[in-house]
C-alpha positions in Angstrom: -44.9 -133.7 127.9 -44.8 -133.3 131.7 -48.3 -132.0 132.8 -46.5 -129.2 134.7 -45.0 -127.8 131.5 -48.5 -127.0 130.1 -49.3 -125.0 133.2 -48.5 -121.7 131.6 -51.5 -122.1 129.4 -53.9 -122.9 132.2 -55.7 -120.6 134.6 -54.3 -120.3 138.1 -56.5 -121.2 141.0 -54.2 -119.6 143.6 -54.0 -115.8 144.4 -50.7 -114.0 143.7 -48.1 -115.2 146.1 -44.8 -113.6 147.3 -41.5 -115.4 146.8 -39.9 -115.4 150.3 -36.9 -117.7 149.7 -34.7 -118.6 146.7 -32.1 -121.4 146.6 -30.9 -122.5 143.2 -33.8 -123.7 141.0 -36.3 -123.9 143.9 -38.3 -121.2 145.7 -40.7 -120.8 148.6 -43.7 -118.6 148.0 -46.2 -117.3 150.6 -49.9 -116.8 149.9 -51.9 -114.0 151.4 -53.3 -116.4 154.0 -49.8 -117.5 155.1 -49.6 -120.8 153.3 -46.1 -121.7 152.1 -45.6 -123.4 148.7 -42.4 -125.0 147.5 -42.1 -123.9 143.8 -40.0 -124.2 140.7 -40.2 -122.7 137.3 -40.9 -124.6 134.1 -40.0 -123.9 130.4 -43.3 -122.1 129.9 -43.0 -119.9 132.9 -43.8 -116.3 131.8 -42.4 -113.1 133.1 -43.4 -109.5 132.9 -39.7 -108.4 133.5 -37.7 -109.0 130.4 -33.9 -109.1 130.4 -33.5 -109.8 134.2 -33.5 -112.7 136.6 -36.6 -114.8 136.1 -37.5 -115.0 139.8 -36.1 -113.2 142.8 -37.0 -112.9 146.5 -39.9 -110.4 146.8 -41.4 -111.2 143.4 -45.2 -111.7 143.2 -46.0 -114.8 141.2 -49.0 -116.8 140.0 -48.8 -120.5 140.9 -50.4 -123.7 139.9 -50.5 -126.6 142.4 -48.5 -129.7 141.3 -48.4 -133.3 142.8 -46.1 -133.8 145.7 -45.6 -136.0 148.7 -43.7 -133.5 151.0 -45.0 -131.8 154.1 -45.1 -128.5 152.1 -47.5 -128.1 149.2 -45.8 -128.0 145.8 -46.5 -125.7 142.9 -45.0 -124.5 139.6 -44.6 -120.8 138.9 -46.8 -119.9 135.9 -46.2 -116.1 135.8 -43.8 -113.6 137.4 -45.7 -110.3 137.7 -44.1 -106.9 137.0 -41.8 -105.6 139.7 -42.3 -102.0 141.0 -38.7 -101.9 142.2 -35.6 -104.1 142.3 -32.1 -104.2 143.7 -29.8 -105.4 140.8 -26.4 -106.4 139.8 -25.2 -106.1 136.2 -24.0 -109.4 134.8 -21.6 -110.4 132.0 -23.8 -112.4 129.6 -20.7 -114.4 128.5 -20.3 -115.7 132.0 -23.8 -116.9 133.1 -25.9 -119.7 131.7 -29.1 -117.7 131.8 -27.6 -114.9 129.6 -29.4 -112.3 131.7 -27.9 -108.8 131.6 -29.2 -107.9 135.1 -29.3 -110.1 138.1 -32.1 -109.1 140.5 -31.1 -109.5 144.1 -34.4 -108.6 145.6 -37.7 -107.3 144.1 -40.7 -105.1 145.1 -38.9 -103.4 148.0 -40.8 -100.5 149.7 -37.9 -99.3 151.9 -34.1 -99.5 151.7 -32.6 -99.7 155.2 -29.0 -98.3 154.9 -27.1 -99.6 158.0 -23.9 -98.0 159.2 -22.2 -98.1 162.5 -21.1 -95.4 164.9 -17.7 -97.0 165.4 -15.6 -99.8 164.0 -16.3 -99.0 161.2 -17.4 -95.3 161.4 -20.1 -94.1 159.0 -19.0 -94.2 155.4 -20.7 -91.1 153.9 -19.6 -91.9 150.3 -21.2 -95.3 150.5 -24.4 -93.9 152.1 -24.7 -91.4 149.3 -24.4 -94.2 146.8 -27.3 -96.0 148.5 -29.3 -92.8 148.7 -28.9 -92.1 145.0 -30.1 -95.6 144.2 -33.1 -95.2 146.5 -34.1 -91.9 144.9 -33.8 -93.4 141.4 -36.0 -96.4 142.4 -38.4 -94.2 144.4 -37.7 -96.2 147.5 -38.0 -94.6 150.9 -34.6 -94.8 152.5 -34.0 -95.3 156.2 -30.6 -94.5 157.6 -29.7 -96.6 160.6 -26.6 -96.0 162.7 -25.9 -99.1 164.8 -23.5 -99.4 167.8 -24.7 -96.0 169.2 -23.4 -97.2 172.6 -19.9 -96.8 171.2 -20.4 -93.1 170.4 -20.3 -91.4 173.8 -19.0 -88.1 172.3 -21.7 -88.0 169.6 -19.3 -88.0 166.7 -21.6 -90.2 164.6 -24.6 -88.2 165.5 -22.9 -85.0 164.2 -21.7 -86.7 161.0 -25.3 -87.7 160.2 -26.8 -84.3 160.8 -26.5 -83.3 157.1 -28.9 -86.1 156.2 -31.4 -85.0 158.7 -31.2 -81.5 157.3 -32.0 -83.0 153.9 -35.1 -84.6 155.2 -33.9 -88.2 155.4 -34.9 -90.3 158.4 -32.0 -91.2 160.6 -32.1 -93.6 163.6 -29.3 -94.1 166.1 -29.6 -97.4 168.0 -27.8 -100.3 169.4 -28.6 -103.9 168.5 -26.4 -105.1 171.4 -28.0 -102.9 174.1 -31.5 -102.8 172.6 -31.5 -99.0 172.6 -33.8 -97.4 170.0 -35.3 -100.7 168.8 -38.9 -99.7 169.4 -38.6 -96.8 166.9 -36.8 -99.1 164.5 -39.6 -101.7 164.6 -42.2 -99.0 164.1 -40.3 -97.8 160.9 -40.3 -101.4 159.6 -43.9 -102.1 160.4 -46.0 -103.1 157.3 -43.2 -102.6 154.8 -40.9 -104.8 152.7 -37.5 -103.6 153.8 -34.1 -104.6 152.3 -31.1 -104.2 154.5 -27.8 -102.9 153.0 -24.6 -101.7 154.5 -20.8 -102.2 154.7 -19.5 -105.4 156.3 -19.1 -105.2 160.1 -21.9 -102.7 160.8 -24.1 -105.2 162.5 -26.8 -105.8 160.0 -27.2 -109.5 161.0 -27.2 -108.4 164.7 -30.1 -106.0 164.0 -32.1 -108.7 162.2 -31.5 -111.2 165.0 -32.6 -108.6 167.6 -35.9 -107.8 165.8 -36.7 -111.5 165.0 -35.5 -113.1 168.2 -33.7 -116.3 167.4 -35.4 -116.9 164.0 -32.2 -116.5 162.0 -30.2 -118.7 164.4 -32.5 -121.7 164.5 -33.4 -124.4 161.9 -37.1 -123.3 162.0 -37.4 -123.1 158.2 -37.6 -126.2 156.0 -35.0 -126.8 153.3 -36.3 -126.2 149.8 -34.4 -129.2 148.5 -34.5 -131.7 151.3 -37.5 -130.8 153.5 -35.2 -130.7 156.6 -34.5 -127.7 158.9 -31.6 -125.5 157.8 -30.0 -122.2 158.8 -31.4 -119.3 156.9 -28.5 -116.9 156.7 -26.7 -118.6 153.8 -29.3 -118.0 151.1 -31.7 -115.3 149.8 -34.6 -115.1 152.2 -37.4 -112.8 153.2 -38.4 -112.9 156.9 -41.8 -112.0 158.3 -41.7 -109.4 161.2 -43.8 -110.3 164.3 -45.8 -107.1 164.0 -46.3 -107.2 160.2 -44.0 -106.5 157.2 -40.9 -108.3 156.0 -37.2 -107.9 155.9 -34.9 -109.2 153.2 -31.6 -110.8 154.2 -29.8 -111.5 151.0 -26.2 -112.5 150.5 -24.3 -109.9 148.4 -27.0 -107.2 148.8 -24.3 -104.7 149.5 -23.0 -105.0 145.9 -26.0 -103.9 143.9 -25.3 -101.7 140.9 -26.7 -98.3 140.1 -28.9 -99.8 137.5 -30.7 -97.2 135.4 -28.6 -94.3 136.5 -26.4 -92.5 134.0 -24.3 -89.4 134.0 -27.1 -87.5 132.4 -29.7 -88.3 135.1 -27.6 -88.7 138.2 -28.2 -85.0 139.1 -31.9 -85.7 139.6 -31.1 -88.2 142.5 -29.4 -85.7 144.7 -32.5 -84.0 146.2 -30.7 -80.8 147.3 -29.7 -80.1 143.7 -33.3 -79.9 142.4 -34.2 -76.4 143.6 -30.9 -75.0 142.3 -30.9 -76.6 138.8 -33.2 -74.1 137.2 -30.7 -71.4 138.0 -27.8 -73.1 136.1 -26.8 -71.3 132.9 -27.3 -74.6 130.9 -30.4 -76.7 131.2 -28.3 -79.8 130.7 -25.7 -78.7 133.2 -23.8 -81.7 134.6 -22.7 -79.6 137.7 -19.0 -80.6 137.0 -17.3 -78.0 134.8 -19.9 -75.8 133.2 -19.7 -72.0 133.9 -22.7 -70.5 135.7 -23.5 -73.7 137.6 -25.7 -72.9 140.5 -24.9 -76.2 142.3 -21.1 -75.5 142.2 -21.7 -72.0 143.4 -23.8 -73.3 146.3 -21.0 -75.6 147.3 -18.4 -72.8 147.2 -20.6 -70.6 149.4 -21.4 -73.3 151.9 -25.1 -73.7 151.0 -24.5 -77.3 149.9 -22.5 -79.8 152.0 -19.1 -80.5 150.3 -19.1 -84.2 151.1 -22.4 -84.7 149.2 -21.0 -82.9 146.2 -17.8 -84.9 146.4 -19.9 -88.1 146.4 -21.8 -86.8 143.4 -18.5 -86.3 141.5 -17.2 -89.7 142.4 -20.5 -91.4 141.3 -20.5 -89.3 138.1 -17.0 -90.5 137.2 -17.9 -94.1 137.8 -20.9 -94.0 135.5 -21.1 -94.1 131.7 -23.0 -91.8 129.3 -26.5 -93.2 128.6 -26.2 -96.2 130.9 
């Protein structure tokens, strides 16, 4: 037996490390002192997260050093520790070799940065509400960022986002191209693990390039497979911020599912519904058709914003009972 394959039964000499890059069967993990290890899993790798991807960017893992001749120290992943949050996609077990039901796109996120743009395309409130419901369900702190503020001279995007400010969400209007508002943005990212999400064309990559300088555009990272420099935008990667904290730039992150949200519990993830729910005639009110619904009444009288309620109904129809 390969000595590495017995590693799961041995004690780990290294502290817990964070997976900062994933490409196929190989990973890069960063220790608390900043050392980077090139890693892989073994048949005896254990996980505290059953039924999902074995390893994802953002995971905390226990490692054991293994022999290697490359410039980067090599290790095997002994244990994947329990995640406190995850961005996921549902998967068809008939169409993936691992037979996992849920693919984890990124793990252990502190903050979900929802990026939209002031113009071309304009803010998509329905999509923003989907992200916010997910953030509430995972107890992630959302940050709403409106890029291309320089293309909003009449303030249309500012007005469209006022409803979110009124609900207590943080909203930043900035311009990656002009650099406006970037100081406040960096302060909001400081010390946190932030995942960026948003519709295509909103300037997510431009924002990351702005806050990281040329890091995304150079070959400053070492290829997991070859040891050579490669561009970092084509694979799952976590990037360290100059002032502390990390951002996750992950292909397909816009497509995560509302994992763990069902028709029965969706109402708990629209924060403005919560103070009204005790006044509904039925404790299990879905806020869709029931008589005596305080939420529907508040919409009709203008106490709740109609676009938020329309988003709720659209999400409700797209969910299944008990999922």
